[in-house]
C-alpha positions, 0 to 999 in steps of 0.5 A, a space after each residue: 934220837 929217842 933212847 928207845 929207838 937208840 937201844 933198838 937200833 944199837 941192838 939191831 946192829 949188834 945182832 946183825 953182825 953177831 948172827 951174821 958172822 955165825 951164819 957166815 962161819 957155820 952155813 954151807 957155801 959161804 965165803 967164810 965157812 969154817 973160818 972158826 972161833 976167832 972170826 966169830 968172837 972178833 965180829 961179835 966184839 966189833 958188833 958191840 963197838 958199832 952198836 955202842 957208837 950209834 946208840 951211845 949219845 942217845 941212850 948210853 948204849 946198854 944194848 943188854 938187859 943185864 947192863 940196864 939192871 946192873 946200873 939200876 942196882 948201882 943207882 946209876 939208872 932209873 928202875 922205871 926206865 929198865 922195862 923200856 930199855 929191855 923191850 927195845 933191846 929184845 925187839 932190836 935183837 929180833 930185828 937184827 937176827 932177822 936181817 942176818 937170816 935174810 942176807 944168808 937165806 940161800 945159805 940156810 937153804 943150802 944147809 941140811 943140819 938143823 943145828 947149824 941153822 939154829 946156831 946163828 940165832 941162839 946159844 947152845 952149850 958145848 956140853 949140856 949140863 945146866 948147872 955148869 952152863 948157868 955158872 958159865 953165864 953168871 961168871 961171863 956176865 959178872 966179868 962184863 958188868 964189873 969191868 963196865 962199872 969200873 972202867 966207865 964214868 956215869 954221863 948225865 944224859 937227858 936227866 939219867 946217868 948212863 955208863 958208856 962213854 960217848 963216841 968211838 973212844 968210849 966204845 973201844 973198851 967195851 968191844 975189847 971186853 966182849 972180845 976177851 970174854 968170848 975168847 977166854 970164857 965163851 967156849 962152854 955156852 957160846 957166851 950169851 952174857 945178854 938175855 936179849 941177844 939170846 931170847 930175841 933171836 930164839 923167838 925169830 928162829 921159832 917164827 921165821 920160815 926157815 927151810 928144814 929147821 929143828 926146834 928152838 930149844 926152849 928147855 935151855 932158853 932160861 939159862 942165857 936169861 937167868 944166868 946173865 941177870 944173876 951175873 949182873 946182880 952179883 957183879 954190881 953187889 961186889 962193886 957196891 961192897 968194894 965202895 962203888 969204885 973206891 976199892 974200900 
């Protein structure tokens, strides 16, 4: 499988599970309606697991522009491949959220609240305070990136070093990492910690024929893009300052 296709497929699976669980919890007349935050964070973590399992052997399973950028800053991934990966991740996020919408279309139609119709696609802060929201995304992404950098060994794959271990064993630590970030730090902004995860589905919300939908909140959309990128740069800078894993 080509690396571009792997990133597309892996991110599609991630978003189909992630958007799907939010739809299951918040939309009317679903089997999982009102099942809560634990269900949402667990399914997002397991969505990461299956995305990494599928894409890992072929692309390193970044599934997140923040990861690709962090690895490029660290010197473990070619800068020339970053645009290709990011484009595949955004397209995959769009496709995956579209699948979730198709599966839950009857429930979108049965839900009157435009905010609940928007929730499966993109993040919304619990308290809208853009500087504070930005800090939340920076901190959450910093935790994601620095743990990935310290917990995974670079793997030579098609001439490029990629950080995610191959197979299900390598996917488990990343899944647990995303789970704990959601449980601990995700209550403020919904923990995008991934620009593609937010931007791709937000575009889909804009263009899909969703009955009774509201706006796509583009005024907020820069926060889950800029915050994760800044968090990735900060975490990688700390990692390099400490000796790239040597704690020196």
